[in-house]
The first five atom37 places (N, CA, C, CB, O) and aatype in JSON, in Angstrom:
{
  "aatype": [12, 3, 18, 6, 3, 8, 10, 3, 1, 0, 9, 6, 6, 15, 0, 3, 19, 6, 0, 15, 7, 3, 1, 13, 15, 19, 14, 3, 14, 6, 19, 1, 5, 6, 7, 11, 12, 16, 19, 18, 6, 2, 13, 3, 7, 16, 19, 3, 19, 10, 2, 1, 3, 0, 2, 8, 19, 12, 11, 13, 10, 5, 2, 6, 10, 7, 16, 15, 7, 8, 9, 3, 6, 15, 7, 1, 0, 1, 10, 16, 7, 15, 13, 1, 5, 15, 1, 19, 0, 3, 0, 10, 3, 0, 18, 19, 6, 7, 18, 19, 16, 4, 15, 6, 4, 7, 15, 14, 3, 16, 8, 10, 5, 6, 1, 5, 7, 16, 16, 19, 10, 11, 4, 3, 0, 4, 7, 0, 10, 15, 15, 19, 15, 5, 7],
  "atom_mask": [
    [1, 1, 1, 1, 1],
    [1, 1, 1, 1, 1],
    [1, 1, 1, 1, 1],
    [1, 1, 1, 1, 1],
    [1, 1, 1, 1, 1],
    [1, 1, 1, 1, 1],
    [1, 1, 1, 1, 1],
    [1, 1, 1, 1, 1],
    [1, 1, 1, 1, 1],
    [1, 1, 1, 1, 1],
    [1, 1, 1, 1, 1],
    [1, 1, 1, 1, 1],
    [1, 1, 1, 1, 1],
    [1, 1, 1, 1, 1],
    [1, 1, 1, 1, 1],
    [1, 1, 1, 1, 1],
    [1, 1, 1, 1, 1],
    [1, 1, 1, 1, 1],
    [1, 1, 1, 1, 1],
    [1, 1, 1, 1, 1],
    [1, 1, 1, 0, 1],
    [1, 1, 1, 1, 1],
    [1, 1, 1, 1, 1],
    [1, 1, 1, 1, 1],
    [1, 1, 1, 1, 1],
    [1, 1, 1, 1, 1],
    [1, 1, 1, 1, 1],
    [1, 1, 1, 1, 1],
    [1, 1, 1, 1, 1],
    [1, 1, 1, 1, 1],
    [1, 1, 1, 1, 1],
    [1, 1, 1, 1, 1],
    [1, 1, 1, 1, 1],
    [1, 1, 1, 1, 1],
    [1, 1, 1, 0, 1],
    [1, 1, 1, 1, 1],
    [1, 1, 1, 1, 1],
    [1, 1, 1, 1, 1],
    [1, 1, 1, 1, 1],
    [1, 1, 1, 1, 1],
    [1, 1, 1, 1, 1],
    [1, 1, 1, 1, 1],
    [1, 1, 1, 1, 1],
    [1, 1, 1, 1, 1],
    [1, 1, 1, 0, 1],
    [1, 1, 1, 1, 1],
    [1, 1, 1, 1, 1],
    [1, 1, 1, 1, 1],
    [1, 1, 1, 1, 1],
    [1, 1, 1, 1, 1],
    [1, 1, 1, 1, 1],
    [1, 1, 1, 1, 1],
    [1, 1, 1, 1, 1],
    [1, 1, 1, 1, 1],
    [1, 1, 1, 1, 1],
    [1, 1, 1, 1, 1],
    [1, 1, 1, 1, 1],
    [1, 1, 1, 1, 1],
    [1, 1, 1, 1, 1],
    [1, 1, 1, 1, 1],
    [1, 1, 1, 1, 1],
    [1, 1, 1, 1, 1],
    [1, 1, 1, 1, 1],
    [1, 1, 1, 1, 1],
    [1, 1, 1, 1, 1],
    [1, 1, 1, 0, 1],
    [1, 1, 1, 1, 1],
    [1, 1, 1, 1, 1],
    [1, 1, 1, 0, 1],
    [1, 1, 1, 1, 1],
    [1, 1, 1, 1, 1],
    [1, 1, 1, 1, 1],
    [1, 1, 1, 1, 1],
    [1, 1, 1, 1, 1],
    [1, 1, 1, 0, 1],
    [1, 1, 1, 1, 1],
    [1, 1, 1, 1, 1],
    [1, 1, 1, 1, 1],
    [1, 1, 1, 1, 1],
    [1, 1, 1, 1, 1],
    [1, 1, 1, 0, 1],
    [1, 1, 1, 1, 1],
    [1, 1, 1, 1, 1],
    [1, 1, 1, 1, 1],
    [1, 1, 1, 1, 1],
    [1, 1, 1, 1, 1],
    [1, 1, 1, 1, 1],
    [1, 1, 1, 1, 1],
    [1, 1, 1, 1, 1],
    [1, 1, 1, 1, 1],
    [1, 1, 1, 1, 1],
    [1, 1, 1, 1, 1],
    [1, 1, 1, 1, 1],
    [1, 1, 1, 1, 1],
    [1, 1, 1, 1, 1],
    [1, 1, 1, 1, 1],
    [1, 1, 1, 1, 1],
    [1, 1, 1, 0, 1],
    [1, 1, 1, 1, 1],
    [1, 1, 1, 1, 1],
    [1, 1, 1, 1, 1],
    [1, 1, 1, 1, 1],
    [1, 1, 1, 1, 1],
    [1, 1, 1, 1, 1],
    [1, 1, 1, 1, 1],
    [1, 1, 1, 0, 1],
    [1, 1, 1, 1, 1],
    [1, 1, 1, 1, 1],
    [1, 1, 1, 1, 1],
    [1, 1, 1, 1, 1],
    [1, 1, 1, 1, 1],
    [1, 1, 1, 1, 1],
    [1, 1, 1, 1, 1],
    [1, 1, 1, 1, 1],
    [1, 1, 1, 1, 1],
    [1, 1, 1, 1, 1],
    [1, 1, 1, 0, 1],
    [1, 1, 1, 1, 1],
    [1, 1, 1, 1, 1],
    [1, 1, 1, 1, 1],
    [1, 1, 1, 1, 1],
    [1, 1, 1, 1, 1],
    [1, 1, 1, 1, 1],
    [1, 1, 1, 1, 1],
    [1, 1, 1, 1, 1],
    [1, 1, 1, 1, 1],
    [1, 1, 1, 0, 1],
    [1, 1, 1, 1, 1],
    [1, 1, 1, 1, 1],
    [1, 1, 1, 1, 1],
    [1, 1, 1, 1, 1],
    [1, 1, 1, 1, 1],
    [1, 1, 1, 1, 1],
    [1, 1, 1, 1, 1],
    [1, 1, 1, 0, 1]
  ],
  "atom_positions": [
    [[141.6, 106.66, 87.44], [141.27, 107.76, 88.34], [139.86, 107.59, 88.87], [141.42, 109.11, 87.62], [138.93, 107.29, 88.12]],
    [[139.7, 107.78, 90.17], [138.37, 107.72, 90.74], [137.79, 109.13, 90.9], [138.39, 106.98, 92.09], [138.44, 110.12, 90.55]],
    [[136.6, 109.2, 91.42], [135.9, 110.47, 91.57], [136.71, 111.49, 92.37], [134.56, 110.25, 92.23], [136.82, 112.65, 91.97]],
    [[137.28, 111.06, 93.49], [138.05, 111.97, 94.34], [139.25, 112.56, 93.59], [138.54, 111.22, 95.59], [139.54, 113.75, 93.72]],
    [[139.93, 111.73, 92.79], [141.07, 112.22, 92.0], [140.63, 113.27, 90.99], [141.76, 111.06, 91.28], [141.28, 114.31, 90.83]],
    [[139.51, 113.0, 90.32], [138.97, 113.97, 89.35], [138.59, 115.27, 90.06], [137.74, 113.38, 88.62], [138.85, 116.36, 89.55]],
    [[137.98, 115.15, 91.21], [137.56, 116.33, 91.96], [138.77, 117.15, 92.4], [136.73, 115.92, 93.19], [138.79, 118.37, 92.25]],
    [[139.78, 116.49, 92.93], [141.0, 117.18, 93.34], [141.65, 117.9, 92.16], [142.0, 116.2, 93.96], [142.09, 119.04, 92.28]],
    [[141.7, 117.24, 91.01], [142.31, 117.83, 89.82], [141.51, 119.05, 89.35], [142.4, 116.78, 88.68], [142.08, 120.07, 88.98]],
    [[140.19, 118.94, 89.38], [139.33, 120.05, 88.96], [139.52, 121.26, 89.87], [137.85, 119.63, 88.95], [139.57, 122.39, 89.41]],
    [[139.62, 121.01, 91.16], [139.82, 122.1, 92.12], [141.17, 122.77, 91.89], [139.73, 121.58, 93.57], [141.27, 124.0, 91.93]],
    [[142.2, 121.98, 91.65], [143.53, 122.53, 91.4], [143.56, 123.39, 90.14], [144.55, 121.41, 91.27], [144.26, 124.41, 90.1]],
    [[142.82, 123.0, 89.11], [142.86, 123.69, 87.82], [141.86, 124.83, 87.71], [142.61, 122.7, 86.72], [141.92, 125.63, 86.78]],
    [[140.94, 124.91, 88.66], [139.92, 125.97, 88.57], [140.51, 127.32, 89.01], [138.69, 125.62, 89.44], [141.44, 127.38, 89.8]],
    [[139.93, 128.37, 88.46], [140.39, 129.72, 88.79], [140.04, 130.07, 90.23], [139.78, 130.76, 87.82], [139.01, 129.64, 90.75]],
    [[140.89, 130.85, 90.85], [140.66, 131.3, 92.21], [139.68, 132.46, 92.16], [141.99, 131.7, 92.92], [140.04, 133.56, 91.73]],
    [[138.45, 132.24, 92.59], [137.39, 133.25, 92.49], [137.72, 134.47, 93.34], [136.05, 132.66, 92.92], [137.48, 135.6, 92.91]],
    [[138.27, 134.27, 94.54], [138.56, 135.41, 95.42], [139.59, 136.35, 94.81], [139.06, 134.91, 96.77], [139.47, 137.56, 94.94]],
    [[140.59, 135.81, 94.15], [141.63, 136.65, 93.56], [141.07, 137.56, 92.48], [142.74, 135.79, 92.99], [141.53, 138.69, 92.31]],
    [[140.07, 137.07, 91.73], [139.51, 137.88, 90.66], [138.59, 138.97, 91.21], [138.76, 137.0, 89.66], [138.25, 139.9, 90.48]],
    [[138.18, 138.88, 92.45], [137.29, 139.87, 93.03], [137.97, 141.2, 93.33], [0.0, 0.0, 0.0], [137.29, 142.21, 93.51]],
    [[139.3, 141.21, 93.37], [140.03, 142.43, 93.69], [139.85, 143.53, 92.65], [141.49, 142.12, 93.85], [140.01, 144.71, 92.95]],
    [[139.51, 143.14, 91.41], [139.38, 144.13, 90.35], [138.12, 144.97, 90.54], [139.35, 143.45, 88.99], [137.99, 146.03, 89.91]],
    [[137.19, 144.53, 91.38], [135.95, 145.25, 91.61], [136.09, 146.09, 92.88], [134.75, 144.27, 91.73], [136.14, 145.56, 93.99]],
    [[136.16, 147.38, 92.69], [136.33, 148.26, 93.83], [135.31, 149.39, 93.73], [137.77, 148.82, 93.9], [135.36, 150.21, 92.81]],
    [[134.39, 149.42, 94.67], [133.37, 150.46, 94.69], [133.99, 151.71, 95.32], [132.1, 150.0, 95.48], [134.52, 151.65, 96.43]],
    [[133.92, 152.84, 94.61], [134.5, 154.06, 95.18], [133.76, 154.49, 96.45], [134.46, 155.21, 94.15], [132.54, 154.35, 96.55]],
    [[134.52, 155.0, 97.42], [133.89, 155.52, 98.63], [133.05, 156.74, 98.25], [134.96, 155.89, 99.71], [133.47, 157.55, 97.42]],
    [[131.87, 156.87, 98.85], [131.05, 158.05, 98.54], [131.73, 159.34, 98.99], [129.66, 157.93, 99.2], [132.22, 159.44, 100.11]],
    [[131.76, 160.31, 98.1], [132.27, 161.64, 98.44], [131.04, 162.5, 98.7], [133.18, 162.24, 97.28], [130.33, 162.9, 97.78]],
    [[130.81, 162.79, 99.98], [129.62, 163.57, 100.34], [130.01, 164.87, 101.01], [128.69, 162.75, 101.27], [131.05, 164.97, 101.68]],
    [[129.17, 165.87, 100.81], [129.36, 167.16, 101.48], [127.98, 167.75, 101.76], [130.23, 168.14, 100.6], [126.99, 167.44, 101.09]],
    [[127.95, 168.6, 102.76], [126.71, 169.27, 103.13], [126.56, 170.54, 102.31], [126.67, 169.59, 104.66], [127.52, 171.28, 102.09]],
    [[125.35, 170.79, 101.86], [125.03, 172.01, 101.13], [123.66, 172.45, 101.64], [125.04, 171.8, 99.55], [122.62, 171.99, 101.16]],
    [[123.67, 173.35, 102.61], [122.41, 173.75, 103.24], [121.8, 172.57, 103.97], [0.0, 0.0, 0.0], [122.45, 171.94, 104.81]],
    [[120.55, 172.27, 103.64], [119.86, 171.14, 104.27], [119.93, 169.88, 103.42], [118.4, 171.5, 104.53], [119.17, 168.93, 103.61]],
    [[120.87, 169.87, 102.47], [121.03, 168.72, 101.58], [122.4, 168.07, 101.8], [120.88, 169.15, 100.1], [123.37, 168.72, 102.19]],
    [[122.45, 166.77, 101.54], [123.71, 166.06, 101.46], [123.94, 165.77, 99.99], [123.71, 164.74, 102.34], [123.1, 165.14, 99.34]],
    [[125.07, 166.22, 99.46], [125.38, 166.02, 98.06], [126.38, 164.88, 97.93], [125.94, 167.33, 97.42], [127.48, 164.94, 98.5]],
    [[126.01, 163.86, 97.18], [126.85, 162.7, 96.91], [127.54, 163.0, 95.58], [126.02, 161.33, 96.86], [126.99, 162.74, 94.5]],
    [[128.76, 163.55, 95.68], [129.47, 164.1, 94.52], [129.79, 163.08, 93.44], [130.73, 164.74, 94.99], [129.62, 163.36, 92.25]],
    [[130.26, 161.89, 93.82], [130.71, 160.92, 92.82], [129.66, 159.82, 92.57], [132.03, 160.28, 93.27], [130.01, 158.68, 92.27]],
    [[128.4, 160.18, 92.7], [127.3, 159.23, 92.51], [127.33, 158.61, 91.11], [125.95, 159.91, 92.75], [127.21, 157.39, 90.97]],
    [[127.47, 159.45, 90.07], [127.43, 158.91, 88.71], [128.58, 157.96, 88.44], [127.46, 160.05, 87.69], [128.4, 156.95, 87.75]],
    [[129.76, 158.25, 88.96], [130.9, 157.34, 88.8], [130.68, 156.02, 89.52], [0.0, 0.0, 0.0], [131.05, 154.96, 89.02]],
    [[130.06, 156.1, 90.69], [129.76, 154.89, 91.46], [128.76, 154.01, 90.71], [129.22, 155.24, 92.86], [128.92, 152.79, 90.64]],
    [[127.73, 154.64, 90.17], [126.71, 153.91, 89.41], [127.33, 153.22, 88.2], [125.58, 154.85, 88.96], [126.95, 152.1, 87.86]],
    [[128.29, 153.88, 87.55], [129.0, 153.28, 86.41], [129.75, 152.03, 86.83], [129.96, 154.29, 85.77], [129.71, 151.01, 86.14]],
    [[130.46, 152.09, 87.96], [131.21, 150.94, 88.46], [130.26, 149.79, 88.79], [132.03, 151.34, 89.71], [130.56, 148.63, 88.51]],
    [[129.12, 150.12, 89.39], [128.14, 149.09, 89.77], [127.41, 148.52, 88.56], [127.13, 149.67, 90.75], [126.85, 147.42, 88.64]],
    [[127.42, 149.25, 87.44], [126.71, 148.85, 86.24], [125.21, 148.67, 86.52], [127.31, 147.55, 85.68], [124.6, 147.67, 86.15]],
    [[124.66, 149.66, 87.19], [123.24, 149.64, 87.54], [122.6, 150.96, 87.13], [123.05, 149.4, 89.05], [123.28, 151.95, 86.9]],
    [[121.27, 150.95, 87.03], [120.51, 152.14, 86.69], [120.58, 153.13, 87.85], [119.04, 151.78, 86.36], [120.33, 152.77, 89.0]],
    [[120.91, 154.38, 87.54], [121.07, 155.41, 88.58], [119.79, 155.59, 89.39], [121.47, 156.74, 87.95], [119.85, 155.79, 90.6]],
    [[118.63, 155.52, 88.74], [117.37, 155.7, 89.47], [117.11, 154.55, 90.44], [116.22, 155.81, 88.49], [116.53, 154.76, 91.51]],
    [[117.54, 153.35, 90.09], [117.37, 152.2, 90.98], [118.24, 152.37, 92.23], [117.74, 150.88, 90.24], [117.78, 152.14, 93.35]],
    [[119.49, 152.78, 92.03], [120.4, 153.0, 93.16], [119.87, 154.15, 94.03], [121.84, 153.32, 92.66], [119.87, 154.06, 95.26]],
    [[119.41, 155.21, 93.39], [118.9, 156.37, 94.13], [117.69, 155.99, 94.98], [118.53, 157.5, 93.16], [117.59, 156.39, 96.14]],
    [[116.77, 155.22, 94.4], [115.57, 154.78, 95.14], [115.99, 153.96, 96.36], [114.63, 153.94, 94.22], [115.43, 154.12, 97.45]],
    [[116.97, 153.08, 96.18], [117.45, 152.27, 97.3], [118.04, 153.15, 98.4], [118.49, 151.25, 96.82], [117.74, 152.97, 99.58]],
    [[118.89, 154.1, 98.01], [119.5, 155.0, 99.0], [118.43, 155.78, 99.75], [120.49, 155.96, 98.33], [118.53, 155.95, 100.97]],
    [[117.43, 156.26, 99.05], [116.35, 157.0, 99.7], [115.64, 156.12, 100.73], [115.34, 157.52, 98.65], [115.35, 156.57, 101.84]],
    [[115.36, 154.87, 100.35], [114.7, 153.96, 101.29], [115.59, 153.64, 102.49], [114.31, 152.65, 100.57], [115.12, 153.65, 103.63]],
    [[116.86, 153.37, 102.23], [117.8, 153.03, 103.31], [118.01, 154.19, 104.27], [119.14, 152.61, 102.73], [118.09, 153.99, 105.49]],
    [[118.08, 155.4, 103.73], [118.36, 156.57, 104.55], [117.08, 157.23, 105.08], [119.16, 157.58, 103.76], [117.15, 158.14, 105.91]],
    [[115.94, 156.78, 104.6], [114.67, 157.34, 105.06], [114.51, 158.8, 104.68], [0.0, 0.0, 0.0], [114.13, 159.62, 105.51]],
    [[114.81, 159.12, 103.44], [114.76, 160.51, 102.99], [114.27, 160.58, 101.56], [116.14, 161.17, 103.11], [113.97, 159.56, 100.94]],
    [[114.18, 161.79, 101.06], [113.87, 162.0, 99.66], [115.1, 162.6, 99.0], [112.63, 162.93, 99.47], [116.07, 162.95, 99.68]],
    [[115.07, 162.71, 97.71], [116.19, 163.29, 97.0], [116.0, 163.19, 95.51], [0.0, 0.0, 0.0], [114.96, 162.73, 95.04]],
    [[117.0, 163.62, 94.79], [116.96, 163.53, 93.33], [118.38, 163.52, 92.78], [116.15, 164.71, 92.73], [119.35, 163.79, 93.49]],
    [[118.47, 163.19, 91.51], [119.75, 163.21, 90.82], [119.78, 164.51, 90.01], [119.96, 161.94, 89.89], [118.89, 164.75, 89.2]],
    [[120.8, 165.33, 90.24], [120.85, 166.61, 89.53], [121.43, 166.44, 88.13], [121.68, 167.64, 90.32], [121.85, 165.35, 87.75]],
    [[121.45, 167.53, 87.37], [121.9, 167.48, 85.98], [123.37, 167.11, 85.84], [121.66, 168.8, 85.32], [123.81, 166.72, 84.75]],
    [[124.14, 167.24, 86.91], [125.56, 166.86, 86.88], [125.8, 165.41, 87.28], [126.35, 167.77, 87.8], [126.94, 164.95, 87.32]],
    [[124.71, 164.67, 87.57], [124.84, 163.27, 87.94], [125.13, 163.05, 89.42], [0.0, 0.0, 0.0], [125.48, 161.94, 89.83]],
    [[124.98, 164.11, 90.21], [125.18, 163.97, 91.66], [123.84, 163.62, 92.31], [125.78, 165.28, 92.29], [122.78, 164.06, 91.86]],
    [[123.9, 162.84, 93.37], [122.69, 162.56, 94.15], [122.56, 163.63, 95.22], [122.74, 161.11, 94.8], [123.51, 163.92, 95.95]],
    [[121.39, 164.21, 95.3], [121.13, 165.24, 96.31], [120.07, 164.68, 97.25], [120.66, 166.61, 95.64], [118.92, 164.48, 96.87]],
    [[120.48, 164.43, 98.5], [119.63, 163.8, 99.49], [119.2, 164.84, 100.53], [120.36, 162.62, 100.18], [120.02, 165.59, 101.05]],
    [[117.9, 164.87, 100.82], [117.38, 165.8, 101.8], [117.81, 165.38, 103.19], [115.84, 165.89, 101.72], [117.57, 164.25, 103.6]],
    [[118.45, 166.29, 103.91], [118.92, 165.99, 105.27], [120.43, 165.95, 105.33], [0.0, 0.0, 0.0], [121.12, 166.11, 104.33]],
    [[120.93, 165.73, 106.54], [122.36, 165.68, 106.78], [122.78, 164.24, 107.07], [122.75, 166.62, 107.95], [122.34, 163.64, 108.05]],
    [[123.63, 163.69, 106.21], [124.09, 162.31, 106.37], [125.61, 162.28, 106.34], [123.51, 161.4, 105.27], [126.24, 162.85, 105.45]],
    [[126.19, 161.6, 107.32], [127.64, 161.43, 107.35], [128.07, 160.49, 106.23], [128.11, 160.89, 108.73], [127.28, 159.68, 105.74]],
    [[129.31, 160.62, 105.84], [129.86, 159.77, 104.78], [129.7, 158.29, 105.13], [131.35, 160.11, 104.54], [129.37, 157.48, 104.27]],
    [[129.94, 157.95, 106.39], [129.86, 156.54, 106.8], [128.45, 155.98, 106.65], [130.34, 156.38, 108.25], [128.28, 154.8, 106.34]],
    [[127.45, 156.81, 106.87], [126.05, 156.36, 106.75], [125.71, 156.09, 105.28], [125.07, 157.42, 107.34], [125.05, 155.1, 104.95]],
    [[126.16, 156.98, 104.4], [125.93, 156.78, 102.96], [126.71, 155.55, 102.49], [126.35, 158.04, 102.15], [126.2, 154.77, 101.69]],
    [[127.93, 155.37, 102.98], [128.75, 154.22, 102.61], [128.08, 152.91, 103.06], [130.16, 154.33, 103.24], [128.1, 151.93, 102.32]],
    [[127.49, 152.9, 104.25], [126.8, 151.69, 104.74], [125.6, 151.36, 103.84], [126.33, 151.89, 106.19], [125.36, 150.19, 103.53]],
    [[124.86, 152.39, 103.43], [123.71, 152.17, 102.55], [124.18, 151.64, 101.2], [122.91, 153.47, 102.37], [123.55, 150.75, 100.62]],
    [[125.28, 152.18, 100.7], [125.83, 151.72, 99.42], [126.3, 150.27, 99.53], [126.99, 152.64, 98.98], [126.08, 149.48, 98.61]],
    [[126.94, 149.93, 100.64], [127.37, 148.54, 100.86], [126.18, 147.58, 100.85], [128.13, 148.43, 102.2], [126.26, 146.48, 100.31]],
    [[125.07, 148.01, 101.45], [123.87, 147.18, 101.48], [123.34, 146.98, 100.06], [122.78, 147.82, 102.38], [122.87, 145.89, 99.72]],
    [[123.41, 148.02, 99.24], [122.97, 147.9, 97.85], [123.85, 146.89, 97.1], [123.01, 149.27, 97.13], [123.34, 146.02, 96.4]],
    [[125.16, 147.02, 97.26], [126.09, 146.12, 96.57], [125.82, 144.67, 96.99], [127.57, 146.51, 96.88], [125.81, 143.77, 96.16]],
    [[125.61, 144.46, 98.28], [125.35, 143.1, 98.78], [124.04, 142.54, 98.24], [125.32, 143.1, 100.32], [123.96, 141.36, 97.9]],
    [[123.02, 143.39, 98.17], [121.71, 142.91, 97.76], [121.45, 142.89, 96.26], [0.0, 0.0, 0.0], [120.66, 142.08, 95.78]],
    [[122.13, 143.78, 95.51], [121.78, 143.94, 94.1], [122.95, 143.82, 93.13], [121.14, 145.25, 93.92], [122.75, 143.97, 91.92]],
    [[124.17, 143.56, 93.61], [125.31, 143.49, 92.7], [126.09, 142.2, 92.87], [126.24, 144.68, 92.92], [126.34, 141.5, 91.88]],
    [[126.48, 141.85, 94.07], [127.33, 140.69, 94.32], [126.54, 139.38, 94.28], [128.04, 140.84, 95.67], [125.49, 139.27, 94.92]],
    [[127.04, 138.41, 93.55], [126.4, 137.09, 93.47], [126.48, 136.39, 94.83], [127.07, 136.21, 92.37], [127.54, 136.31, 95.44]],
    [[125.33, 135.9, 95.28], [125.3, 135.23, 96.59], [125.94, 133.85, 96.54], [123.86, 135.11, 97.08], [126.27, 133.29, 97.58]],
    [[126.13, 133.31, 95.34], [126.73, 131.98, 95.2], [128.25, 132.04, 95.1], [126.17, 131.29, 93.97], [128.95, 131.33, 95.83]],
    [[128.78, 132.89, 94.2], [130.23, 132.87, 93.97], [130.91, 134.18, 94.36], [130.5, 132.57, 92.51], [132.14, 134.26, 94.35]],
    [[130.13, 135.21, 94.71], [130.71, 136.47, 95.14], [131.14, 137.39, 94.0], [0.0, 0.0, 0.0], [131.72, 138.45, 94.25]],
    [[130.86, 137.01, 92.78], [131.27, 137.82, 91.63], [130.4, 139.08, 91.5], [131.19, 137.0, 90.35], [129.2, 139.03, 91.77]],
    [[130.99, 140.2, 91.09], [130.21, 141.39, 90.81], [129.69, 141.41, 89.37], [131.05, 142.64, 91.07], [128.98, 142.34, 88.98]],
    [[130.04, 140.39, 88.58], [129.62, 140.34, 87.18], [128.2, 139.81, 87.08], [130.59, 139.45, 86.35], [127.96, 138.66, 86.72]],
    [[127.27, 140.68, 87.43], [125.86, 140.3, 87.5], [125.02, 141.37, 86.81], [125.41, 140.11, 88.96], [125.49, 142.47, 86.52]],
    [[123.77, 141.02, 86.56], [122.8, 142.0, 86.08], [121.42, 141.63, 86.61], [122.81, 142.07, 84.53], [121.14, 140.46, 86.91]],
    [[120.58, 142.63, 86.72], [119.21, 142.42, 87.19], [118.33, 142.11, 85.99], [118.68, 143.66, 87.98], [118.47, 142.72, 84.93]],
    [[117.42, 141.18, 86.16], [116.46, 140.88, 85.1], [115.12, 140.49, 85.7], [116.99, 139.76, 84.19], [115.03, 140.05, 86.85]],
    [[114.09, 140.66, 84.9], [112.74, 140.31, 85.33], [112.47, 138.87, 84.93], [111.68, 141.27, 84.71], [112.71, 138.47, 83.79]],
    [[111.97, 138.09, 85.87], [111.59, 136.71, 85.61], [110.23, 136.47, 86.25], [112.66, 135.7, 86.15], [110.09, 136.55, 87.47]],
    [[109.25, 136.19, 85.43], [107.9, 135.89, 85.92], [107.4, 136.94, 86.91], [107.87, 134.5, 86.57], [106.85, 136.61, 87.96]],
    [[107.62, 138.2, 86.56], [107.11, 139.3, 87.37], [107.93, 139.65, 88.6], [0.0, 0.0, 0.0], [107.52, 140.5, 89.39]],
    [[109.06, 139.01, 88.78], [109.91, 139.33, 89.93], [111.33, 139.64, 89.45], [109.92, 138.15, 90.95], [111.76, 139.15, 88.4]],
    [[112.04, 140.45, 90.21], [113.41, 140.81, 89.85], [114.38, 139.79, 90.44], [113.75, 142.24, 90.33], [114.3, 139.46, 91.62]],
    [[115.29, 139.32, 89.6], [116.31, 138.37, 90.06], [117.69, 138.89, 89.65], [116.07, 136.94, 89.48], [117.82, 139.68, 88.72]],
    [[118.69, 138.43, 90.38], [120.07, 138.76, 90.08], [120.67, 137.58, 89.32], [120.89, 139.07, 91.38], [120.72, 136.47, 89.84]],
    [[121.12, 137.82, 88.08], [121.7, 136.77, 87.25], [123.21, 136.97, 87.22], [121.11, 136.8, 85.8], [123.7, 138.04, 86.85]],
    [[123.94, 135.94, 87.6], [125.4, 136.0, 87.62], [125.95, 135.57, 86.28], [125.97, 135.13, 88.75], [125.65, 134.48, 85.79]],
    [[126.78, 136.44, 85.68], [127.4, 136.11, 84.4], [128.58, 135.16, 84.58], [127.86, 137.39, 83.7], [129.02, 134.52, 83.63]],
    [[129.11, 135.07, 85.81], [130.27, 134.22, 86.06], [129.87, 132.76, 86.29], [131.04, 134.74, 87.28], [130.43, 131.85, 85.66]],
    [[128.91, 132.53, 87.19], [128.55, 131.14, 87.52], [127.17, 130.73, 87.04], [128.63, 130.93, 89.0], [126.81, 129.56, 87.09]],
    [[126.38, 131.71, 86.56], [125.06, 131.38, 86.04], [123.96, 131.32, 87.07], [0.0, 0.0, 0.0], [122.81, 131.04, 86.73]],
    [[124.29, 131.58, 88.33], [123.29, 131.5, 89.39], [122.23, 132.56, 89.24], [123.95, 131.62, 90.75], [122.5, 133.67, 88.77]],
    [[121.02, 132.22, 89.64], [119.92, 133.16, 89.74], [119.57, 133.29, 91.21], [118.69, 132.71, 88.89], [119.38, 132.27, 91.88]],
    [[119.47, 134.5, 91.71], [119.05, 134.68, 93.1], [118.04, 135.8, 93.18], [120.26, 134.96, 94.01], [118.12, 136.79, 92.45]],
    [[117.08, 135.64, 94.07], [116.04, 136.65, 94.21], [116.61, 137.86, 94.95], [114.8, 136.08, 94.96], [117.52, 137.74, 95.78]],
    [[116.06, 139.01, 94.65], [116.44, 140.23, 95.35], [115.18, 140.81, 95.97], [117.13, 141.26, 94.38], [114.08, 140.59, 95.48]],
    [[115.36, 141.55, 97.04], [114.21, 142.15, 97.69], [113.63, 143.21, 96.77], [114.58, 142.76, 99.07], [114.37, 143.91, 96.08]],
    [[112.34, 143.33, 96.77], [111.69, 144.35, 95.96], [111.76, 145.65, 96.73], [110.2, 143.97, 95.61], [110.99, 145.87, 97.66]],
    [[112.69, 146.52, 96.35], [112.87, 147.76, 97.09], [112.75, 148.87, 96.2], [0.0, 0.0, 0.0], [112.87, 150.02, 96.62]]
  ]
}
């Protein structure tokens, strides 16, 4: 067997990465207006699926939406201002792309870690390290 044969065999026997990605489904944000606030009802459930710190996600959403807010005692995100569901969903998608999904293999099985004073995304599936924006 030459190199090409070995490579073909390895590709045939390797797991299909795209097929395994279907198990990762980020819930759509459930938002409603309450006075001058937008309440993200299922924020805590979303954070659990993402396996990220709620304060980190909240800080990102505040920066993306250009607003202030807080997490209430029920685990809901309360954002100052009126935001449509699609706007919150776009901000959440940006978070997933930047801080959850591996840029090398597309796996959501990642975690954030500090390396030499900077935050990196470490993929548990392929082992890749990728830098993330400091947000």
